[in-house]
N, C-alpha and C positions, 0 to 999 in steps of 0.2 A: 503493500500500500504506500501511496505518496505521502507526503506532509500534509498536502492540501487535503488529500480525501480524510486523513486521522484528525485534522482539525474540525473538519466539515461533520464528522461524526461524533466529536466530543460538542460540538455547537449544539447539535439536534439533541443529545443526551441532556444537556444543560438546559435547554430550552423544555424540553419534556419533564424534567425534574421541577422546574420551577411552575409549569402549568399544573402538574399533579398537585403539588403543595398547595398552591392559591386554590384549586379545586376543592381538594380535601378541606382547607380551612374555611372556605364558603358553605361548603354540604355540613360540616360542623357547627358552625355558627347558626346555621338556619334550624338547628336543633336534630339534625339527623343522628343516629349511633355513630359511636366511633367505627366499626365494621363498616357500616354504609358509607361513611364519609373516605375510607381508605379504598372502598371500591370504586367510588366515584371518581378519586383522585387518580386512580391505576387506569380507569375507563379512558379518562381524559388524556393520560399520558400515553395510551396506547392508540388512541386515535389520532393524535398530535404525529406521532413516530410513524404511523402507516401513511397519514398525507404527506409527510416531509419525505419518505423513501418513495412514495410515489412519484412525486414531483422530480426527485432525483431521477429516479428511473426515466421518466418521461423526458428529463432535459439530456441525457445521454443518448 
């Protein structure tokens, strides 16, 4: 892997982690249980990574 690909992957993971934490905190704040908030965050991260990798695949 080239350095640009590694940095792009790290950017995607960092962004997904930020989105997951934000979604989980919002879900928890809106009185969802801890387990439901974690699942919400994980779903948001998975959706973001799916969209990101689909865009990368379409670009190449």
